[in-house]
C-alpha positions in Angstrom: -129.4 108.2 16.7 -132.7 106.7 17.8 -131.4 103.2 16.9 -128.6 103.7 19.5 -131.1 103.4 22.4 -133.2 100.5 21.0 -132.6 97.0 22.4 -130.0 95.2 20.3 -126.3 95.0 19.6 -125.9 98.8 19.3 -127.0 99.4 22.9 -125.0 96.4 24.1 -121.9 97.9 22.5 -122.4 101.6 23.4 -124.0 101.3 26.9 -120.9 99.7 28.5 -118.7 102.3 26.9 -120.8 105.2 28.2 -121.1 103.6 31.7 -117.3 103.0 31.7 -116.7 106.6 30.6 -119.0 108.0 33.4 -117.3 105.8 36.0 -113.9 106.8 34.8 -114.8 110.5 35.0 -116.1 110.0 38.5 -112.9 108.2 39.6 -110.6 110.8 37.8 -112.6 113.7 39.5 -112.3 112.1 42.9 -108.7 111.3 42.5 -107.8 114.8 41.3 -109.7 116.5 44.1 -108.1 114.2 46.7 -104.5 114.4 45.2 -104.6 118.2 44.7 -105.9 118.8 48.2 -103.2 116.5 49.6 -100.6 118.4 47.7 -102.1 121.7 49.0 -101.8 120.4 52.6 -98.2 119.1 52.0 -97.2 122.4 50.4 -98.8 124.4 53.2 -96.9 122.3 55.8 -93.6 122.9 54.0 -94.4 126.6 53.6 -95.3 126.9 57.3 -92.1 125.0 58.4 -90.0 127.4 56.3 -91.7 130.4 58.0 -91.2 128.9 61.4 -87.5 128.3 60.7 -87.2 132.0 59.7 -88.8 133.1 62.9 -86.5 130.8 64.9 -83.5 132.2 63.0 -84.6 135.8 63.9 -85.1 134.8 67.5 -81.7 133.1 67.7 -80.1 136.2 66.2 -82.0 138.4 68.6 -80.8 136.2 71.5 -77.2 136.1 70.5 -76.7 139.7 69.2 -79.1 141.6 71.3 -80.0 139.8 74.6 -76.4 138.8 75.4 -74.9 142.2 74.7 -77.7 144.0 76.6 -77.1 141.8 79.7 -73.3 142.3 79.5 -72.9 145.9 78.5 -76.0 147.9 79.6 -78.3 148.5 82.5 -81.3 147.3 80.5 -83.2 144.3 81.7 -84.9 141.5 79.8 -88.4 141.1 81.0 -91.9 139.9 80.0 -93.6 143.1 81.2 -92.7 146.1 79.0 -95.5 148.5 79.8 -94.4 151.2 82.2 -90.9 149.8 82.2 -88.8 151.9 79.8 -85.6 150.1 80.7 -86.9 146.6 79.6 -86.5 144.8 76.4 -88.7 141.8 75.5 -87.7 138.2 75.9 -87.2 136.3 72.7 -90.5 134.5 73.3 -92.2 137.9 74.1 -90.8 139.2 70.8 -92.5 136.3 69.0 -95.8 137.1 70.7 -95.5 140.7 69.8 -94.9 139.8 66.2 -98.0 137.6 66.2 -100.1 140.4 67.6 -98.6 142.7 64.9 -99.5 140.3 62.2 -103.1 140.2 63.5 -103.3 144.0 63.5 -102.1 144.1 59.9 -104.7 141.5 59.1 -102.1 139.2 57.6 -103.5 136.0 56.1 -100.6 134.0 57.7 -101.0 133.9 61.4 -98.3 133.1 64.0 -99.0 131.7 67.5 -96.6 130.8 70.4 -98.1 128.9 73.4 -96.9 126.7 76.2 -98.1 124.6 79.2 -96.1 127.0 81.3 -97.2 130.5 80.3 -95.9 133.7 82.1 -98.4 135.3 84.5 -99.5 137.9 81.9 -100.8 135.1 79.7 -102.4 132.8 82.3 -105.9 133.8 81.1 -105.3 132.3 77.7 -107.3 129.1 77.0 -105.8 126.6 74.6 -108.0 125.0 72.1 -108.1 121.2 71.4 -105.5 121.4 68.6 -103.1 123.4 70.7 -103.4 120.9 73.6 -103.0 117.9 71.2 -99.9 119.5 69.6 -98.2 120.1 73.0 -98.8 116.4 74.0 -97.4 115.3 70.6 -94.3 117.6 70.8 -93.4 116.5 74.4 -93.0 112.9 72.9 -91.6 114.0 69.6 -89.5 117.2 70.0 -88.2 117.0 66.5 -91.6 116.1 64.9 -94.1 118.3 63.1 -97.8 118.3 64.1 -100.3 119.6 61.5 -104.0 119.4 60.8 -106.5 120.8 58.4 -109.5 122.4 60.1 -111.7 125.5 60.1 -109.9 128.3 62.0 -111.7 131.6 62.4 -114.3 130.5 59.9 -111.7 129.7 57.2 -110.4 126.5 55.8 -106.8 126.4 57.1 -103.8 124.2 57.7 -102.3 124.5 61.2 -98.6 123.5 61.5 -96.7 123.3 64.8 -93.1 122.5 65.7 -91.5 122.4 69.2 -90.0 125.6 70.7 -86.8 124.1 72.1 -84.4 125.8 74.6 -81.4 125.5 72.3 -79.2 128.1 73.9 -77.7 128.3 77.4 -78.6 132.0 77.5 -82.3 131.1 77.0 -82.1 128.5 79.8 -80.4 130.8 82.3 -82.8 133.6 81.5 -86.0 131.5 82.0 -84.7 130.0 85.2 -83.6 133.4 86.7 -86.7 135.6 85.9 -88.7 136.5 89.0 -92.1 135.7 87.5 -91.0 132.6 85.6 -93.6 129.8 85.8 -90.8 127.2 86.0 -87.2 127.6 87.1 -85.7 124.1 86.5 -85.3 124.3 82.7 -82.5 122.3 81.0 -80.9 122.7 77.6 -83.1 121.3 74.8 -86.2 121.1 76.9 -89.5 121.8 75.0 -90.5 125.2 76.3 -93.7 125.3 74.2 -95.0 125.3 70.6 -94.6 127.6 67.6 -97.6 127.5 65.2 -98.2 128.9 61.7 -101.7 129.0 60.4 -102.0 129.0 56.6 -105.5 129.6 55.1 -106.1 127.4 52.0 -109.7 128.4 51.2 -108.8 130.3 48.0 -106.3 127.7 46.9 -108.9 124.9 47.3 -111.4 126.8 45.3 -109.0 127.4 42.4 -108.1 123.7 42.6 -111.7 122.8 42.3 -112.2 125.0 39.2 -109.1 123.6 37.5 -110.2 120.0 38.3 -113.7 120.7 36.7 -112.0 122.0 33.6 -109.7 119.0 33.3 -112.6 116.5 33.8 -114.7 118.3 31.2 -111.9 118.2 28.7 -111.3 114.4 29.3 -115.0 113.8 29.0 -115.1 115.5 25.6 -112.1 113.5 24.4 -113.6 110.1 25.6 -117.0 111.0 24.1 -115.5 111.8 20.7 -113.4 108.5 20.8 -116.5 106.4 21.7 -118.5 108.1 18.9 -115.8 107.3 16.3 -115.6 103.7 17.5 -119.4 103.3 17.3 -119.5 104.8 13.7 -116.8 102.4 12.6 -118.5 99.3 14.1 -121.9 100.4 12.8 -120.7 100.9 9.2 -118.5 97.7 9.0 -120.6 95.2 10.9 -123.9 96.1 12.4 -125.6 97.2 9.2 -124.8 93.8 7.6 -126.1 91.9 10.6 -129.3 93.9 10.5 -129.8 93.0 6.8 -129.3 89.3 7.7 -131.8 89.6 10.5 -134.4 91.4 8.4 -133.9 88.8 5.6 -134.5 85.9 8.0 -137.6 87.6 9.4 -138.9 88.0 5.8 -138.4 84.3 5.3 -140.4 83.6 8.4 -143.2 85.9 7.1 -143.3 83.9 3.8 -141.3 86.1 1.5 -139.1 83.6 -0.4 -138.4 85.7 -3.5 -135.7 88.1 -2.3 -132.0 87.3 -2.3 -129.6 88.3 0.5 -126.4 90.0 -0.8 -123.5 90.8 1.5 -120.4 92.1 -0.3 -118.0 92.1 2.6 -115.0 89.7 2.4 -115.6 87.9 5.7 -117.7 85.2 7.4 -120.9 87.3 7.0 -120.7 86.8 3.2 -120.4 83.0 3.8 -123.4 83.2 6.2 -125.4 85.1 3.6 -124.7 82.3 1.0 -125.9 79.6 3.5 -129.0 81.6 4.3 -129.8 81.9 0.6 -129.3 78.1 0.2 -131.7 77.5 3.1 -134.3 79.8 1.5 -134.1 78.0 -1.8 -134.4 74.6 -0.1 -137.4 75.8 1.9 -139.1 77.3 -1.3 -138.6 74.0 -3.2 -140.2 72.0 -0.3 -143.2 74.4 -0.1 -143.7 74.1 -3.9 -143.7 70.3 -3.6 -146.2 70.5 -0.7 -148.5 72.7 -2.8 -148.4 70.2 -5.6 -149.2 67.3 -3.3 -152.0 69.3 -1.7 -153.6 69.8 -5.1 -153.3 66.1 -5.8 -154.9 65.2 -2.5 -157.7 67.7 -3.1 -158.4 66.2 -6.5 -158.5 62.7 -5.1 -160.9 63.8 -2.4 -163.2 65.4 -5.0 -163.1 62.2 -7.0 -163.9 60.1 -4.0 -166.8 62.4 -3.1 -168.2 62.1 -6.6 -167.9 58.3 -6.5 -169.8 58.2 -3.1 -172.7 60.1 -4.6 -173.0 57.7 -7.5 -172.2 54.6 -5.4 -175.8 53.4 -5.0 -176.3 53.3 -8.8 -173.0 52.2 -10.0 -171.6 50.1 -7.1 -171.5 46.8 -9.0 -170.2 48.3 -12.3 -167.6 50.4 -10.6 -166.4 48.0 -8.0 -163.3 47.1 -9.9 -162.7 50.7 -10.8 -163.2 51.7 -7.2 -160.5 49.3 -6.0 -158.1 50.8 -8.5 -159.0 54.3 -7.2 -158.5 53.1 -3.6 -155.1 51.8 -4.5 -154.1 55.1 -6.1 -155.5 57.0 -3.1 -153.4 54.9 -0.7 -150.3 55.6 -2.7 -151.3 59.3 -2.7 -151.7 59.2 1.1 -148.3 57.6 1.6 -146.8 60.3 -0.6 -148.6 62.9 1.5 -147.2 61.4 4.7 -143.7 61.4 3.3 -144.2 65.0 2.2 -145.5 65.9 5.6 -142.3 64.6 7.2 -140.2 66.6 4.7 -142.2 69.7 5.7 -141.5 69.1 9.4 -137.8 68.9 8.7 -138.0 72.1 6.6 -139.8 73.9 9.4 -137.1 72.8 11.8 -134.4 74.1 9.4 -136.3 77.4 9.3 -136.0 77.7 13.1 -132.2 77.7 12.7 -132.6 81.3 11.8 -133.2 82.0 15.5 -129.6 81.0 16.3 -128.3 84.0 14.3 -128.6 86.2 17.4 -126.4 83.8 19.4 -123.9 83.6 16.6 -123.6 87.4 16.3 -123.1 87.8 20.0 -120.1 85.4 20.0 -118.4 86.6 16.8 -118.8 90.3 17.5 -115.5 90.8 19.3 -113.2 88.8 16.9 -114.9 90.3 13.8 -114.3 93.8 15.3 -110.7 93.0 15.9 -110.3 91.7 12.4 -111.9 94.8 10.9 -109.8 97.1 13.0 -106.6 95.3 12.1 -107.5 95.2 8.4 -108.1 99.0 8.6 -104.6 99.4 10.2 -103.0 97.3 7.4 -104.7 99.5 4.8 -103.4 102.6 6.5 -99.7 101.4 6.7 -100.0 100.2 3.1 -101.1 103.6 2.0 -98.3 105.3 4.0 -95.8 103.0 2.4 -97.2 103.7 -1.1 -96.9 107.4 -0.4 -93.3 107.0 0.7 -92.6 104.8 -2.4 -94.2 107.4 -4.8 -92.0 110.1 -3.3 -88.9 107.8 -3.8 -88.1 108.2 -0.1 -88.7 104.5 0.9 -85.7 102.9 2.6 -85.0 99.3 3.2 -85.8 99.7 6.9 -89.2 101.2 6.0 -90.0 98.2 3.8 -88.8 95.7 6.5 -90.8 97.4 9.1 -93.9 97.3 6.8 -93.4 93.5 6.3 -93.0 92.8 10.0 -96.2 94.8 10.8 -98.1 93.0 8.1 -97.0 89.6 9.4 -98.1 90.4 13.0 -101.4 91.9 12.0 -102.3 89.2 9.5 -101.6 86.7 12.3 -104.0 88.5 14.6 -106.7 88.5 11.8 -106.3 84.8 11.2 -106.5 84.1 15.0 -109.7 86.1 15.3 -111.3 84.5 12.1 -110.3 81.1 13.4 -112.2 81.8 16.6 -115.2 82.9 14.6 -115.0 79.7 12.5 -114.8 77.5 15.6 -117.9 79.3 17.1 -119.9 78.9 13.9 -119.1 75.2 13.6 -120.1 74.6 17.2 -123.4 76.4 16.7 -124.0 74.5 13.5 -123.4 71.0 15.0 -125.4 71.7 18.1 -128.3 73.3 16.2 -128.6 70.4 13.9 -128.7 67.9 16.8 -131.5 69.8 18.3 -133.5 69.9 15.1 -132.7 66.4 13.9 -133.1 63.7 16.6 -130.8 61.2 14.9 -128.8 58.5 16.6 -125.2 58.6 15.5 -121.6 57.9 16.5 -119.8 60.9 18.1 -116.8 61.6 20.4 -118.3 62.6 23.7 -115.3 64.8 24.8 -115.4 66.7 21.5 -119.1 67.2 21.7 -118.9 68.5 25.3 -116.3 71.0 24.1 -118.8 72.2 21.5 -121.5 72.5 24.2 -119.2 74.6 26.4 -118.4 76.9 23.4 -122.2 77.3 22.8 -122.7 78.3 26.5 -119.7 80.6 26.6 -121.8 83.7 26.1 -123.4 82.9 29.5 -120.6 81.3 31.5 -117.9 83.9 30.6 -119.7 86.4 32.9 -118.6 84.5 36.0 -115.3 83.3 37.4 -116.6 79.7 37.8 -114.5 76.8 36.4 -115.7 73.8 34.4 -113.3 70.9 34.5 -113.6 67.9 32.1 -112.2 64.5 32.9 -113.0 62.4 29.8 -110.9 60.2 27.6 -110.8 61.9 24.2 -111.0 58.5 22.4 -114.4 57.6 23.8 -117.0 57.2 21.0 -120.7 56.4 21.7 -123.7 55.7 19.5 -126.5 57.7 20.8 -128.6 60.9 20.5 -126.2 63.9 20.9 -129.2 66.3 21.2 -130.2 64.6 24.4 -126.7 64.9 25.8 -126.7 68.7 24.9 -129.9 69.1 27.0 -128.5 67.1 29.9 -125.2 69.1 30.0 -126.8 72.5 29.6 -129.5 71.9 32.3 -127.0 70.6 34.8 -124.6 73.5 34.2 -127.5 76.1 34.3 -128.7 74.5 37.6 -125.3 74.8 39.2 -124.9 78.5 38.1 -128.5 79.4 39.3 -128.6 77.4 42.5 -125.3 76.0 43.7 -123.1 79.1 43.0 -125.6 81.8 44.1 -123.4 83.1 46.8 -120.1 81.7 45.5 -117.8 83.9 43.4 -115.5 81.2 42.1 -117.3 77.8 41.9 -116.0 74.6 40.3 -117.7 72.0 38.2 -116.2 68.6 37.4 -117.6 66.4 34.6 -116.2 62.8 34.5 -117.3 60.2 31.9 -116.1 56.5 31.9 -117.1 54.0 29.3 -117.7 50.4 30.4 -118.6 47.3 28.4 -122.3 47.9 28.1 -123.0 51.2 29.8 -121.7 54.8 30.1 -121.0 56.3 33.5 -121.4 60.1 33.7 -120.5 61.8 37.0 -121.3 65.5 37.4 -120.3 67.3 40.6 -120.0 70.9 41.8 -118.7 72.5 45.0 -121.7 74.7 45.5 -124.2 75.0 48.3 -125.6 71.5 47.9 -129.1 70.4 48.9 -130.7 69.3 52.2 -131.0 65.6 52.6 -134.8 65.6 53.0 -135.2 67.2 49.6 -133.2 64.8 47.5 -136.3 62.7 46.8 -138.2 65.6 45.3 -135.4 67.2 43.3 -136.3 65.2 40.1 -140.0 66.0 40.2 -141.3 68.3 37.5 -141.9 71.9 38.6 -140.1 71.4 41.9 -137.8 74.4 42.6 -136.4 76.3 45.5 -136.2 79.5 43.4 -139.8 80.0 42.6 -140.3 83.6 41.5 -136.6 84.4 41.2 -135.7 82.6 38.0 -136.3 78.9 38.8 -139.0 77.0 36.9 -138.5 73.5 38.2 -138.2 72.0 34.7 -134.4 71.5 34.4 -133.9 68.3 36.5 -137.3 67.1 35.4 -136.3 67.3 31.8 -132.9 65.6 32.6 -134.7 62.7 34.4 -137.2 62.2 31.6 -134.4 62.1 28.9 -132.2 59.7 30.9 -134.9 57.3 32.1 -137.4 57.3 29.2 -135.4 58.2 26.1 -132.0 56.8 26.9 -133.3 54.0 29.2 -130.8 54.9 31.9 -130.8 56.1 35.5 -129.8 59.1 37.5 -129.3 59.5 41.3 -127.6 61.8 43.8 -124.6 60.7 45.8 -125.8 61.4 49.4 -122.3 60.8 50.8 -120.8 63.7 48.8 -120.6 66.6 51.3 -118.7 69.3 49.2 -121.8 70.3 47.1 -123.9 68.2 44.8 -122.9 65.0 42.9 -125.0 63.2 40.2 -124.3 59.7 39.0 -125.8 58.9 35.6 -125.8 55.4 34.0 -126.7 55.2 30.3 -126.8 51.8 28.5 -124.8 51.6 25.3 -126.2 48.3 24.0 
């Protein structure tokens, strides 16, 4: 478990998973809270509208079956004032107000309100709150609409829902226009008399929703955590342990331990890599043994020379001829030592190739993981088919489905392994060019492709594009290692400086071959550079990013390689206004 938090592939694999899981939990939690509260509000609105419809139905029934008959067949009167007036019955609106008061007395959670811009005299002292005033303005413009809002009402989280109180019956219109104390006597049919409001408290529902959401998020967290742990165990057992063994073995070689042998029993590229590392170890060991032998020979020759010098005064004449012979042998020995020293330098450069293992493992991690997962799946379906076969329950459809799945999965494995092979070959070629500064023929387009593959672990983090305009048939005789440094420094310079505030930049690399020189044009559409700084840009240690990642070495290295090593020239196209453009001329003869 401690290894999980150390720097390395394990943390690079598990950290994004954990961060993604935490972010996902936060998003899910926020979404559930938002969605459930929205549903609570919508449900409360529907509930309130249904209640209001019921009250309106009761009022309509009261109007048609009570008010009309009372006015026609009795001496009772319909009035707002009922106190001290035994022969009065309430108006329909007064009945609604009385029901609202009754609900308040019963301490009902659901509250009912009826209010208007034209209240009767007995309600003139009532002050409408902001919600009630806003609802009346809304309903005057939208008589058939519904006005609702979530707010704190009487210290409780509630949803207030209002619809228009419309004069939908001629009896209501006549009654309101004929009353003595009516605030308005010019009402018409379907006028908005006021507003009917239902207040639904949702505090308990929201609290229960919060508890349910917490339980759901905890359950999802446990499921994701277990899944990530299983994935980590699989990758660790199948891949990371073998990579650690390779890394430890290479470190032992660097420490001087050349007696051990690396053994990887997996049937994949890691086994091939172990064979190559063992071969490199054997070659290095043989070279060191040869060096030790040569050192012994040199020490013996030096001892003989020292002895001859001591006796030189007494034996100079007699040993002159013998001394010449010794000198000849010594010169031959020195030449052999120089040759051996060159071989040692080459061996040391080969030993440095071990440092590229980290870059290789970074690029091949994903395709190897896909191959291992797919192979495990093939093993599973094979075991399932074998079980069906042993039970003599296998059908032709089962066998055909097995064959089809195998074809698709083997195709995926081959594609992933091919990607690993391409990556390894690119790293091998480029690493050798850096260690062995040898002039050779090579296809410049193909070599640039290998450079871009080597840089992919850096460039794939961004959305920038690298476009190549090179004839694939162009072959040059030069030092490919120098071109690698030129391309990588130019691309790194664009990513660090030109695209600092650009999300999707574009680089164009064009190469044209002429009779006696190669023309390389490199341009980007980045931020460019001020005209007064173009003369300083190729100076060593000049940078505009001092302290933030810039060293000032990139363009200085490029200028030295092109002018001193390749005998060419580099300049900036000052007329190019869309970023920065380099024109590089390299002689080919």
